[in-house]
C-alpha positions as CSV (number, residue, x, y, z in Angstrom):
1,M,-12.4,-3.4,-5.3
2,A,-11.6,-6.9,-4.1
3,F,-9.5,-9.9,-4.9
4,I,-11.9,-12.8,-4.7
5,F,-10.5,-16.3,-4.8
6,T,-11.6,-19.8,-4.8
7,A,-10.2,-22.8,-2.7
8,K,-9.1,-24.0,-6.1
9,K,-6.9,-20.7,-6.5
10,Q,-5.5,-21.5,-3.0
11,V,-4.7,-25.2,-4.0
12,A,-3.2,-24.0,-6.8
13,L,-0.7,-21.7,-4.7
14,I,0.0,-24.1,-2.3
15,G,1.1,-26.4,-5.0
16,L,3.9,-24.0,-5.8
17,S,6.0,-26.0,-2.9
18,F,9.0,-24.7,-4.3
19,L,7.9,-21.3,-3.1
20,V,6.7,-19.5,0.1
21,A,3.0,-19.8,-0.1
22,A,1.7,-16.0,0.1
23,G,-1.3,-14.3,-1.3
24,L,-3.2,-11.0,-2.5
25,F,-6.4,-10.0,-2.3
26,S,-7.2,-6.3,-2.8
27,C,-8.4,-3.9,-1.4
28,G,-11.9,-2.7,-1.3
29,G,-11.1,-0.1,-4.3
30,S,-7.6,-0.3,-4.8
31,S,-5.3,-0.5,-8.4
32,S,-2.9,1.1,-9.9
33,S,0.2,0.2,-12.3
34,S,2.7,1.6,-14.1
35,S,3.0,5.3,-14.9
36,S,3.3,6.0,-18.4
37,G,6.9,7.3,-19.1
38,G,5.8,10.4,-20.8
39,S,5.4,13.7,-19.7
40,S,4.6,14.3,-16.1
41,S,4.4,17.6,-14.6
42,S,5.5,17.5,-10.9
43,G,2.1,18.9,-10.0
44,T,3.3,20.6,-7.0
45,G,3.9,23.6,-5.7
46,S,6.4,25.0,-3.1
47,D,4.4,22.9,-0.8
48,S,4.5,19.0,-1.5
49,N,0.9,19.3,0.2
50,T,-0.5,21.8,-2.8
51,V,-0.9,19.0,-5.8
52,T,-2.6,19.6,-8.8
53,T,-2.1,16.6,-10.8
54,L,-1.2,12.9,-10.0
55,L,0.3,10.4,-12.6
56,T,-1.7,7.3,-12.5
57,T,-0.3,3.8,-14.2
58,A,-0.7,3.7,-18.3
59,N,-2.8,1.3,-20.0
60,G,-0.8,-2.1,-20.6
61,A,1.8,-1.2,-18.0
62,S,3.5,-4.5,-16.7
63,N,2.1,-6.0,-13.4
64,I,4.7,-8.6,-13.5
65,L,8.0,-6.8,-14.6
66,C,9.8,-4.6,-11.9
67,G,11.0,-1.2,-13.2
68,K,10.7,2.9,-13.3
69,N,7.0,3.9,-13.1
70,L,6.0,0.0,-12.5
71,Q,4.8,-2.2,-9.2
72,C,5.6,-5.7,-9.8
73,I,4.4,-8.6,-8.2
74,G,5.3,-11.6,-7.4
75,L,4.0,-15.3,-8.9
76,E,2.1,-16.6,-5.8
77,F,0.4,-12.8,-5.7
78,K,-0.6,-13.3,-9.4
79,V,-2.1,-16.8,-8.9
80,L,-4.4,-16.1,-5.9
81,G,-5.4,-12.7,-7.5
82,D,-5.7,-14.0,-10.8
83,V,-3.9,-11.1,-12.0
84,P,-3.5,-10.2,-15.8
85,P,0.1,-9.5,-16.7
86,T,-0.7,-5.6,-17.6
87,M,-2.7,-2.9,-15.8
88,S,-5.7,-1.4,-17.5
89,I,-6.8,2.1,-17.0
90,A,-10.7,3.7,-16.4
91,A,-12.2,6.4,-18.1
92,T,-13.3,8.7,-15.0
93,P,-14.2,12.1,-14.9
94,W,-10.9,13.0,-13.4
95,T,-8.4,11.0,-15.5
96,D,-7.0,11.7,-18.8
97,T,-6.9,8.3,-20.3
98,K,-4.6,9.2,-23.1
99,T,-1.7,10.9,-20.7
100,S,-2.5,8.8,-17.9
101,V,-2.7,12.5,-15.5
102,I,-5.1,13.0,-12.9
103,D,-7.1,16.4,-12.2
104,V,-7.1,16.4,-8.6
105,S,-9.7,19.3,-8.8
106,K,-11.9,16.7,-10.5
107,I,-11.5,13.7,-8.2
108,V,-14.6,12.6,-6.4
109,Y,-14.0,11.9,-2.8
110,V,-16.0,9.6,-0.1
111,D,-17.9,12.0,2.1
112,G,-16.8,12.4,5.9
113,A,-13.7,13.2,7.9
114,N,-14.1,11.1,11.0
115,S,-11.8,10.5,13.9
116,A,-11.1,7.0,15.0
117,K,-13.8,7.8,17.9
118,Y,-16.4,7.4,15.0
119,F,-15.4,3.8,14.5
120,D,-14.6,2.9,18.1
121,P,-14.7,4.5,21.4
122,A,-10.8,3.6,22.2
123,G,-10.2,5.8,19.0
124,S,-6.7,5.0,17.5
125,V,-4.5,2.9,19.4
126,F,-0.8,2.5,18.3
127,S,2.8,1.9,19.5
128,M,6.7,1.4,17.7
129,T,8.9,0.1,19.6
130,V,12.5,-1.4,18.7
131,D,14.4,-4.2,20.2
132,P,18.3,-4.1,19.1
133,T,18.6,-7.5,20.7
134,A,16.4,-9.5,18.9
135,S,15.9,-11.3,15.6
136,I,13.6,-12.5,12.6
137,P,14.2,-15.6,11.4
138,G,16.3,-15.9,8.6
139,Y,17.4,-12.5,8.9
140,P,21.0,-11.7,8.9
141,T,21.6,-9.0,11.2
142,P,19.8,-8.6,14.8
143,G,17.4,-5.6,15.5
144,V,13.4,-5.9,15.2
145,R,11.0,-2.9,14.8
146,K,8.0,-3.7,16.4
147,F,4.4,-2.2,15.5
148,S,1.3,-2.7,17.3
149,G,-2.4,-1.3,17.1
150,N,-6.3,-1.4,16.8
151,G,-5.7,-0.5,12.5
152,L,-7.2,2.8,13.0
153,P,-5.4,5.8,12.2
154,T,-4.8,9.3,13.8
155,T,-5.6,10.8,10.3
156,P,-9.4,11.3,9.5
157,M,-11.5,9.0,7.8
158,G,-14.4,9.2,5.5
159,T,-17.9,7.4,6.1
160,F,-17.9,3.9,5.2
161,P,-20.0,1.9,4.5
162,V,-20.6,4.2,1.7
163,L,-24.1,5.3,1.3
164,P,-26.3,5.8,-1.6
165,S,-26.4,9.2,-1.0
166,Q,-22.6,9.9,-1.6
167,A,-21.1,11.3,-5.1
168,A,-19.0,8.2,-4.9
169,Y,-21.6,5.5,-4.2
170,P,-22.1,4.3,-7.7
171,Y,-18.2,3.5,-8.2
172,Y,-18.1,1.1,-5.2
173,A,-21.5,-0.3,-5.6
174,A,-20.1,-1.4,-9.3
175,L,-17.3,-3.2,-7.9
176,P,-17.3,-6.9,-6.2
177,G,-17.4,-6.8,-2.5
178,G,-16.1,-10.4,-1.6
179,T,-15.7,-12.3,1.7
180,N,-14.3,-11.5,4.8
181,P,-11.8,-14.2,6.0
182,A,-11.7,-12.8,9.7
183,T,-15.6,-12.7,10.1
184,G,-17.4,-14.9,7.2
185,Q,-19.6,-11.5,6.2
186,V,-20.2,-11.9,2.7
187,Y,-20.2,-7.9,0.6
188,P,-22.5,-7.7,-1.9
189,N,-20.1,-4.7,-3.3
190,S,-17.4,-2.7,-2.2
191,A,-20.4,0.2,-0.9
192,A,-21.1,-2.3,1.8
193,I,-17.5,-2.5,3.4
194,G,-17.3,-0.9,6.6
195,I,-14.4,0.2,9.2
196,S,-13.4,-1.6,12.2
197,T,-10.6,-2.3,15.1
198,Y,-8.1,-5.4,13.9
199,P,-5.1,-6.8,15.6
200,L,-2.5,-5.0,13.9
201,V,1.1,-6.8,14.7
202,S,4.4,-6.1,12.7
203,N,8.0,-7.1,13.1
204,I,10.4,-6.1,10.9
205,P,14.2,-5.7,10.6
206,L,15.4,-2.4,12.3
207,N,18.8,-2.7,10.6
208,P,17.7,-3.6,6.9
209,V,20.4,-4.4,4.5
210,V,19.8,-3.8,0.4
211,T,20.4,-7.5,-0.9
212,G,18.5,-7.1,-4.7
213,I,15.3,-6.4,-6.3
214,Y,12.2,-8.3,-5.0
215,K,8.6,-8.4,-6.4
216,I,5.7,-8.3,-3.7
217,N,4.1,-10.8,-2.3
218,S,1.5,-9.3,0.0
219,L,-1.5,-6.9,0.0
220,I,0.2,-4.5,2.6
221,V,3.6,-3.2,1.6
222,G,4.0,-0.9,4.7
223,I,3.1,0.3,7.8
224,M,2.5,3.9,8.2
225,L,3.6,5.8,11.7
226,T,-0.6,7.1,11.9
227,G,-1.3,3.8,12.7
228,A,-3.0,2.2,9.4
229,P,-0.9,0.4,6.6
230,L,-0.2,1.1,3.3
231,H,-1.5,-1.1,0.6
232,V,-0.4,-2.1,-2.9
233,E,-1.6,0.2,-5.8
234,K,-3.8,-2.2,-7.5
235,A,-7.4,-3.6,-7.6
236,N,-9.6,-5.1,-9.6
237,D,-13.2,-4.9,-11.4
238,S,-16.2,-7.6,-11.6
239,S,-14.1,-8.3,-15.0
240,G,-11.0,-9.3,-13.6
241,N,-9.4,-6.1,-15.2
242,F,-6.9,-4.3,-12.7
243,Y,-6.5,-0.3,-11.9
244,S,-5.0,1.9,-10.1
245,P,-7.2,2.6,-6.8
246,I,-6.7,6.9,-7.3
247,N,-7.7,6.3,-11.1
248,A,-10.6,3.9,-10.8
249,L,-12.4,4.6,-7.2
250,P,-12.8,7.3,-5.3
251,N,-10.9,7.5,-1.8
252,D,-11.6,9.8,1.3
253,Q,-10.0,13.1,1.7
254,C,-6.8,11.1,3.4
255,F,-6.8,8.7,0.2
256,G,-7.6,5.8,2.1
257,H,-10.7,3.0,2.4
258,P,-11.1,0.0,4.2
259,Y,-10.3,-3.6,2.6
260,N,-12.4,-6.6,4.9
261,Q,-13.3,-3.5,7.6
262,Q,-9.6,-2.7,7.6
263,Y,-8.4,0.7,6.8
264,H,-5.4,1.3,4.6
265,Y,-3.9,4.3,2.3
266,H,-2.9,4.3,-1.1
267,A,-0.9,7.3,-3.1
268,W,-1.5,10.8,-1.9
269,S,-2.1,9.9,1.4
270,W,1.1,12.2,2.5
271,K,-1.1,15.1,2.5
272,C,-2.9,14.4,5.8
273,F,0.5,13.6,7.3
274,D,2.8,16.2,9.2
275,Q,4.8,17.8,6.2
276,G,7.5,18.4,8.4
277,G,8.3,22.3,7.1
278,S,9.5,22.9,3.9
279,G,12.9,21.1,4.0
280,Q,13.3,17.4,3.5
281,S,10.2,15.2,4.0
282,P,9.8,13.1,7.2
283,V,10.0,9.6,7.7
284,Y,6.4,8.3,7.2
285,G,6.4,4.7,8.1
286,F,8.2,1.8,7.2
287,A,8.1,-0.9,4.3
288,L,7.9,-4.6,5.2
289,D,11.5,-5.1,4.5
290,G,12.2,-2.7,6.9
291,F,13.1,0.6,5.2
292,P,11.9,3.7,5.9
293,I,9.2,5.4,3.4
294,T,9.9,9.3,3.6
295,G,7.7,12.1,1.7
296,P,8.3,13.8,-1.6
297,R,10.9,16.4,-0.9
298,G,14.7,15.6,-0.9
299,A,17.5,16.7,0.8
300,D,17.2,20.2,-1.0
301,G,13.7,20.8,-0.2
302,R,12.9,19.7,-3.9
303,N,9.6,17.2,-4.7
304,L,11.0,14.1,-6.2
305,T,10.0,12.5,-9.5
306,N,10.3,9.3,-10.4
307,A,13.1,10.1,-12.6
308,D,15.1,10.7,-9.5
309,L,14.2,7.1,-8.1
310,D,15.2,3.8,-8.7
311,E,12.9,0.7,-10.2
312,C,11.5,-0.1,-6.6
313,H,10.7,4.2,-6.2
314,G,13.5,4.5,-3.4
315,T,16.8,6.6,-3.1
316,T,19.4,6.6,-0.7
317,S,20.2,9.6,1.1
318,E,20.6,11.0,4.8
319,I,17.4,11.4,6.5
320,T,16.0,12.1,9.8
321,M,14.6,8.9,11.7
322,P,11.6,9.0,13.8
323,D,14.0,9.2,17.0
324,G,15.6,12.0,15.7
325,T,19.0,10.5,14.8
326,R,20.4,11.1,11.1
327,K,21.1,8.0,9.1
328,T,22.4,7.5,5.4
329,T,20.0,4.9,4.4
330,Y,17.7,3.4,1.1
331,H,14.2,4.7,1.5
332,Y,10.7,4.3,-0.5
333,V,9.6,7.9,-1.5
334,L,5.8,8.9,-1.7
335,N,5.3,11.3,-4.6
336,N,2.7,12.0,-6.9
337,E,3.6,9.4,-9.5
338,Y,2.7,5.8,-10.3
339,P,3.6,3.6,-8.1
340,H,3.5,6.3,-5.5
341,S,5.4,4.2,-3.0
342,V,6.9,1.0,-3.2
343,G,7.1,-0.3,-6.6
344,C,9.1,-3.3,-5.4
345,F,11.7,-4.5,-2.4
346,R,15.3,-4.2,-2.1
347,S,15.6,-7.1,0.8
348,R,13.8,-10.4,1.3
349,I,11.1,-10.2,3.7
350,N,9.3,-12.8,6.5
351,Y,6.1,-12.2,5.7
352,D,4.8,-14.1,8.4
353,Q,6.8,-11.7,10.8
354,A,6.0,-8.6,8.9
355,L,2.4,-9.9,8.6
356,G,2.0,-11.0,12.5
357,P,0.8,-12.3,14.6
358,P,3.1,-15.5,13.2
359,G,1.2,-18.2,12.1
360,P,-2.1,-18.7,10.4
361,N,-4.2,-15.4,10.9
362,N,-7.2,-14.1,9.0
363,Y,-6.0,-10.2,9.5
364,M,-3.1,-9.0,7.6
365,K,-2.6,-11.8,5.9
366,Q,-6.3,-12.4,4.9
367,G,-6.0,-16.1,5.6
368,A,-3.0,-16.4,3.5
369,P,-0.2,-19.1,4.5
370,Y,2.8,-17.5,4.9
371,L,6.6,-19.5,6.0
372,N,8.2,-18.0,9.2
373,N,11.4,-17.5,7.0
374,L,12.8,-14.8,4.7
375,Y,11.2,-15.1,1.1
376,P,12.5,-15.6,-1.6
377,P,13.5,-18.8,0.1
378,E,17.2,-18.0,-1.4
379,P,18.9,-15.1,-2.8
380,L,18.1,-14.2,-6.6
């Protein structure tokens, strides 16, 4: 599924002069929203990789409000994407539309388990470095975490474009494809979108500080340590309805697929990550505001549910950072309940730096303009 915008919508966004010009254009097949607040089985066994059910968004859940079981987007995102105020739920064979429960055993997947070298001879290229003395414009404390790569992860990827012989093809062929701003290529539908390398560049705070609750104003919400980004859990159909990606569309076995040739993850992607034993889940990546994203298990080894998390789908606890040090910090949690990862941000973001390279570009920013300063411009 993909967001398609017109010049009229871009002009409308630029007209919001009191706000940062930021945009959203959804993934070729992605969507999800607040989950039903009703009963939800954890769907997990003793291993967080053993999942039998996933809880997707509830029909009519808000796209605008922040709260438990919700993923809230900002005004710019809403204007550019022409996003409706509420989410819808698709009657796919794997989804119970009354309970919002997805039966994992019934999910249709995109065929294939290809390594990065299937798409590029160089394979996956990715690095994470830290510079404790550098700074991000507008951010109060020094320190920058830097990511650089070619966008291809170390985890296996499905075969994209989706071929007519695949069971997933009818789902993709029925959805809009859009135009790739980086190449000008027009996709007749989402099935035609393949996977390519691109400049993955991101600079985020090394020492983030919780300052509030902030709505999401970008398609990418985090960078995973496997070398690919994590996207919002929303996507539209040709009629302008928005769904959860895992509800409406088959992903590959690692719950990923491409948008404008750029591979990214959704929802239950952690099934393909290093589980880190039976104790606390490892750090799997970092959100754009600099806070870690961990797997579902807490310090006691128990899988965390949305009831354990705040309105942005996170919590504060002592975790092991990628460099092996222990740190008490706020962190987002990947689990099996919508919105599955980042529901909103707990710190302001410099989107220009987080979705670099700085300045306009047609890759991670999808051609949308972002200011080289913190968003929102003033604390809420």
